[in-house]
C-alpha positions, -999 to +999 in steps of 0.1 A: +503-358-348+533-365-370+567-349-375+557-325-403+532-309-380+557-299-354+570-267-371+536-252-367+533-258-329+570-264-319+577-227-310+548-227-285+561-258-266+597-245-267+587-212-252+568-230-225+598-252-217+622-222-216+598-204-192+598-234-168+636-236-168+638-198-162+614-201-133+634-229-117+667-210-120+652-177-107+637-196-077+671-207-064+685-173-071+658-156-050+664-182-022+700-172-020+692-135-022+666-138+005+690-156+029+717-131+022+694-101+029+682-116+062+717-124+073+728-089+066+698-074+084+703-097+114+740-091+115+734-053+117+709-056+145+730-082+163+760-059+162+740-032+179+728-056+206+764-069+211+774-033+218+746-031+243+759-063+259+794-050+261+781-020+281+772-043+309+794-042+340+810-073+353+792-093+380+790-073+411+809-086+441+801-079+477+789-045+486+814-019+498+824-027+534+811-062+533+833-090+546+845-117+523+828-150+530+856-173+518+852-205+499+837-239+505+863-265+516+868-290+488+867-319+512+835-309+530+806-333+527+775-330+550+766-360+571+733-366+552+749-367+517+755-404+518+721-413+533+702-392+507+711-417+481+700-447+502+666-463+506+644-446+531+611-465+530+609-502+539+581-512+516+592-493+485+611-504+453+641-481+450+653-468+416+685-448+415+684-418+391+712-396+378+702-363+363+713-376+329+690-406+333+661-383+341+669-360+311+670-390+287+638-404+301+621-370+299+632-365+262+619-399+254+586-401+274+575-366+284+540-359+271+547-322+274+579-324+253+558-343+227+533-315+227+560-289+221+577-311+194+545-312+172+543-274+169+572-271+143+559-302+124+524-286+122+539-253+110+560-272+085+529-284+067+523-248+059+552-248+035+538-277+015+504-260+016+518-227+002+536-247-025+502-262-034+494-229-051+518-239-079+506-275-082+499-288-117+462-295-120+450-323-143+414-318-151+387-331-174+350-323-178+322-334-202+285-333-207+258-347-230+228-325-237+196-322-258+181-289-268+144-289-279+130-253-282+109-234-307+128-219-336+121-181-335+142-175-367+149-194-399+187-190-391+184-219-366+169-246-387+161-230-421+124-237-415+098-232-388+092-256-360+114-268-332+152-266-330+166-299-318+202-304-310+222-333-295+256-322-281+284-342-266+314-322-252+346-334-236+375-313-224+408-324-207+440-306-200+466-292-177+466-259-159+493-245-136+503-213-119+540-205-124+562-187-099+562-156-121+524-154-114+515-166-149+485-189-153+491-215-180+464-237-194+468-264-221+435-280-231+421-304-256+385-300-265+361-324-284+326-314-294+301-335-314+269-318-327+239-334-343+209-312-350+180-306-374+195-275-390+197-276-428+227-252-427+251-274-407+276-291-429+287-318-422+259-329-399+266-345-375+300-330-371+329-334-348+350-304-337+384-306-320+405-278-306+439-278-289+446-246-271+473-230-250+465-199-229+490-178-208+480-149-186+510-131-172+506-103-146+531-075-152+525-053-122+502-065-093+507-102-086+536-105-110+571-116-103+588-145-086+595-127-054+559-117-049+545-151-057+570-169-034+561-147-005+537-172+011+562-200+009+588-177+025+564-168+053+556-204+059+593-212+062+598-184+086+568-196+107+583-230+108+616-216+121+597-196+147+579-227+158+613-245+161+627-218+183+595-220+204+601-257+207+636-252+219+625-225+244+597-246+259+619-277+260+646-258+279+620-245+304+607-281+308+641-296+314+648-268+339+617-278+358+629-314+358+662-302+372+644-282+399+622-312+408+653-334+411+670-310+436+638-304+454+636-342+459+672-341+472+662-313+496+631-332+508+651-363+515+678-344+532+652-326+553+636-359+562+670-373+574+677-342+594+643-343+611+645-380+617+679-375+634+665-346+654+636-368+666+660-395+677+682-370+696+652-353+711+637-386+722+670-394+739+671-361+757+634-363+767+641-398+782+671-384+802+649-355+814+622-380+825+648-400+845+660-369+863+624-361+874+631-371+909+666-355+910+666-320+896+643-318+866+611-297+871+578-307+856+578-278+832+612-289+818+599-324+813+568-311+796+588-288+773+610-317+762+579-338+755+563-310+736+594-305+715+595-342+708+558-343+697+563-312+674+594-327+658+576-360+652+548-340+634+575-323+613+589-357+604+555-368+591+553-336+570+589-342+557+578-377+546+549-363+527+573-338+510+594-367+497+563-384+482+551-351+466+586-345+451+586-380+437+552-374+421+564-341+407+592-359+389+569-386+376+545-360+362+573-342+344+591-372+331+562-396+323+586-426+322+570-460+327+599-474+347+594-448+374+561-465+381+537-453+407+540-443+444+555-478+452+587-468+434+611-447+455+631-423+433+666-420+448+688-391+436+724-401+434+738-370+418+760-350+442+753-313+442+781-290+432+797-269+460+824-254+437+824-217+429+817-207+393+830-173+383+807-155+359+817-129+333+784-111+327+796-095+295+805-129+280+772-144+293+752-116+277+771-120+243+763-158+243+727-151+252+723-126+223+735-153+199+716-183+213+684-173+231+654-188+212+633-157+220+657-135+201+656-159+172+618-157+172+618-119+173+642-117+144+621-142+124+589-124+132+605-092+119+615-110+088+580-123+081+567-087+087+591-074+061+579-100+036+542-091+042+550-054+038+567-061+004+536-081-006+513-052+005+534-027-015+528-049-046+491-048-040+492-010-045+501-015-082+475-016-109+465-049-124+481-052-159+480-087-174+493-098-208+471-125-224+486-149-249+466-176-266+472-200-295+451-229-307+446-253-336+412-267-345+397-292-369+363-302-381+351-335-396+320-354-401+312-372-369+309-408-362+322-404-327+330-373-306+368-375-313+366-377-351+379-342-355+412-349-337+432-358-369+419-327-387+431-303-361+467-310-369+463-300-405+453-264-396+477-235-391+476-222-354+456-192-346+467-168-319+455-139-297+475-112-279+458-089-255+460-071-222+438-066-191+440-035-169+422-027-137+429-001-109+405+007-081+404+045-072+416+055-047+427+020-038+417+022-001+420-015+007+456-019-005+466+014+012+451+003+045+468-031+043+501-015+036+497+010+065+489-020+088+519-039+076+542-009+082+528-005+117+532-042+124+568-040+113+575-011+136+558-029+164+579-060+159+611-040+157+603-025+191+593-059+203+627-072+192+644-045+212+622-053+242+630-090+239+667-082+239+663-059+270+644-087+287+670-113+279+698-090+291+678-084+323+675-122+328+712-126+322+720-100+348+696-116+374+708-151+366+745-142+368+740-123+400+720-152+414+749-176+409+772-153+427+747-144+454+736-180+460+772-191+464+779-164+489+746-174+507+757-210+507+791-201+523+773-180+549+749-208+558+778-232+560+797-209+584+765-204+604+760-241+607+796-246+619+791-220+646+758-236+657+773-271+658+802-258+678+778-242+703+760-276+705+792-295+710+802-271+739+769-277+756+771-314+750+805-315+767+793-294+796+764-318+800+786-348+800+809-332+826+779-322+849+756-352+843+759-365+878+756-332+896+726-314+909+711-288+884+724-306+853+689-308+839+693-272+828+719-283+803+695-309+789+669-281+784+695-260+766+705-289+744+669-294+733+668-258+722+702-259+706+693-290+686+665-271+671+689-244+659+712-271+645+684-286+626+674-252+612+710-245+603+713-278+585+680-273+566+690-237+556+724-250+544+708-278+524+684-254+508+712-230+499+730-258+482+700-266+461+694-230+452+730-226+441+728-257+419+695-246+403+710-211+397+739-228+378+716-245+353+693-215+352+723-195+340+726-219+310+689-214+302+694-176+304+722-179+278+700-202+256+727-230+259+709-254+282+704-280+255+740-276+243+753-278+278+735-311+282+746-323+248+710-325+235+702-320+198+671-319+177+665-346+151+636-351+127+626-387+123+608-394+090+581-421+089+592-455+078+558-470+071+528-456+052+503-440+075+529-430+101+537-394+110+571-377+112+585-369+147+607-342+160+629-356+188+653-342+214+681-367+218+711-367+240+743-371+220+763-401+230+798-392+240+826-409+221+846-435+241 
């Protein structure tokens, strides 16, 4: 092709280029329009939900007539607090762990977190898959054939006998679907024919044809917005998967948090029971020595029975520590936590400070941050896109067909001998249309009805999700206040029991040499049981309160923010590697 041939075909290529530029500009415009529409829709619904959150009452205090329980003394620290962070087993390898250490190890090593993190990456491939509909296809095809059949008419060969034809055909080109729905095909065809017909001139001959075909839907299947629907849906699905990843990750970190404080409780319980065994053994020994003085056999047996029972409880407490260790290992999957030979030592001090909770503020934060609400909004958005797509399917099919081509014919030496001749011809063209409409269009109507029902269902699901979130906020906020009051009550109860035990201890010490003092020993055995129960109840209330504090962050959807954890996508550095989605703790600035 030379320069003088361009005026004949130039308008065709210019129109194609202009169409591509128009599609690109319209694509970005529709992206902006789509985001603005969803923001407006979400803002409207969120405003309604915020009003619903503002209608919540503040966190309820004590019931009418209930006494105030006071506050925990700032200087109070239970006797076991120091020993909980010390080595308990002689043959173990201790490893001290802060909560931040376990969170970092969990984010890095947890198999469950890795399972959750792959969900958004898997969904993200759907975007590329949807874009594949608009890939540019390079194609080529060819064949070589021989026809040998009786000539039933003189029009085939000009004489009777057999019609013999050798044919070589090659075609190559480019085809692409545009965002407007148009199907564009640019092809170059070569054909070489050699037969025994006396009418073919020249013979053999080479035929070449360069053609451009455009089929543009005007109604059904036409338009950038319609054709980008599957890409938009894939993006929404990816965002839904990301929200699910955040939700599952928060739940998993909360389980790690619970496991950490359960380990603290198990170790505290072990220390309490070990101390109780030591005190009971001491009292049982004293009771045995007073056997010949004033202790009856039944009193000695009761002391021995109490000692045996408390030793059995100590064995059970030791097993609780090992089980709590294994629970943390299963959740974290960190290699440095090793196996059962490694003793995990919690060194984090539980919080005893009161946290006032404004339920309205907590609910407002939850409306903005809970992943479940994000998911419900996004599912509603995807349903709206599918409904719009179904509405387009109701339209008739009306396509415009545009075709232009140039062709050349020459005597053939090889199959491509007609190529030069095609540029000397004036382009031919074809303009047409194609119409189709199914009556009464049952399939499209049924699909649209289904999409509308799904949209209504998801709108109700969104409202249900918000109601559920607000219920969780109420429960979590009340649990913080209730568990704090319960902790104060357990603390005051423990002080009263310890005071009772101290009084009996002093009476015993004052009457140790007198007849009948064995009765004080018997009462001390019983009182020690109540002290141990009070200590266990208080330690459990401390753990429940601390878990309630973090569960409140999860109820707000801010657990990851509270722990300074962010999501990062790590692209592969080497060929063959896969991308990763990681949760990483943000390093605080010095």
